C-alpha positions in Angstrom: 11.3 2.2 -3.2 12.1 2.9 0.4 9.8 2.5 3.4 9.7 6.3 3.7 8.3 6.5 0.1 5.7 3.9 1.0 4.6 5.8 4.1 4.5 9.1 2.3 1.1 10.7 2.3 0.2 12.3 -1.0 -2.4 15.0 -1.7 -4.8 12.6 -3.5 -4.6 10.3 -0.6 -5.7 13.1 1.8 -8.8 13.7 -0.4 -9.7 10.0 -0.1 -9.0 9.9 3.6 -11.3 12.9 4.2 -14.3 11.3 2.3 -17.2 9.5 4.0 -16.7 6.3 2.1 -13.0 6.1 2.8 -12.5 2.3 2.4 -14.6 2.0 -0.8 -12.8 4.9 -2.5 -9.5 3.6 -1.3 -10.0 0.1 -2.8 -11.3 1.6 -6.1 -8.2 3.9 -6.2 -5.9 0.9 -5.7 -7.5 -1.2 -8.3 -7.5 1.7 -10.8 -3.8 2.3 -10.3 -3.0 -1.4 -10.6 -5.2 -1.7 -13.8 -3.2 1.1 -15.3 0.0 -0.9 -14.9 -0.7 -3.2 -17.7 1.5 -6.3 -17.7 1.3 -7.7 -14.2 1.7 -11.3 -15.5 5.4 -11.5 -14.4 4.9 -10.5 -10.8 5.9 -13.2 -8.2 2.6 -12.9 -6.3 -1.1 -13.0 -6.8 -2.7 -9.7 -7.8 -5.3 -10.0 -5.0 -2.6 -10.3 -2.4 -0.8 -7.2 -3.5 -4.1 -5.3 -3.4 -4.6 -6.5 0.1 -1.1 -5.4 1.0 -1.5 -2.0 -0.4 -4.9 -1.7 1.2 -3.5 -2.6 4.6 -0.7 0.0 4.2 -3.2 2.7 3.1 -5.7 1.9 5.8 -2.9 2.0 8.4 -1.9 5.5 7.1 -5.6 6.6 7.5 -5.5 5.3 11.1 -2.4 7.4 11.6 -4.0 10.5 10.1 -7.1 10.0 12.3 -4.8 9.9 15.4 -5.6 6.3 16.3 -2.0 5.2 16.1 1.4 7.0 16.4 4.0 7.3 13.7 6.2 4.6 15.4 3.3 2.2 15.4 2.5 3.0 11.7 6.1 2.2 10.8 6.1 -1.1 12.8 2.8 -2.3 11.4 3.7 -1.6 7.8 7.2 -3.1 8.2 5.8 -6.2 9.8 3.2 -6.6 7.0 6.0 -6.2 4.4 8.1 -8.9 6.1 5.1 -11.3 6.3 4.4 -10.7 2.6 8.1 -11.5 1.9 7.7 -14.7 3.8 4.8 -15.7 1.7 6.5 -14.7 -1.5 10.3 -15.0 -1.1 10.9 -13.3 -4.5 9.1 -10.2 -3.3 11.4 -7.2 -2.7 9.6 -4.1 -1.8 12.6 -2.0 -2.5 12.5 -3.0 -6.2 9.0 -4.1 -6.7 7.4 -2.7 -9.9 3.9 -2.7 -8.6 4.7 -0.9 -5.3 6.9 1.6 -7.2 4.2 2.3 -9.7 1.5 2.7 -7.0 3.5 4.7 -4.4 5.5 6.8 -6.9 
């Protein structure tokens, strides 16, 4: 999973971003996708933390779509957040993480 794949904006995401209750729908979508994963017992981090990370990434993409930030800032913010998550969970590797791969694929 590359940073480009993480920052990709899919069709279903555009529908969520265009809705009035963007954040509520976004969190429901993230939780639905993670619940479909099944066995998340072996992940090296807390499930709530990965939900927060994915929420941050998706909310940052929404800010980009709304024109509040530029593409360069989108990249920097997401990259920084991924690095901070890695500091908190040294075993985390976003390039090979099963949860991020499943969510952003």
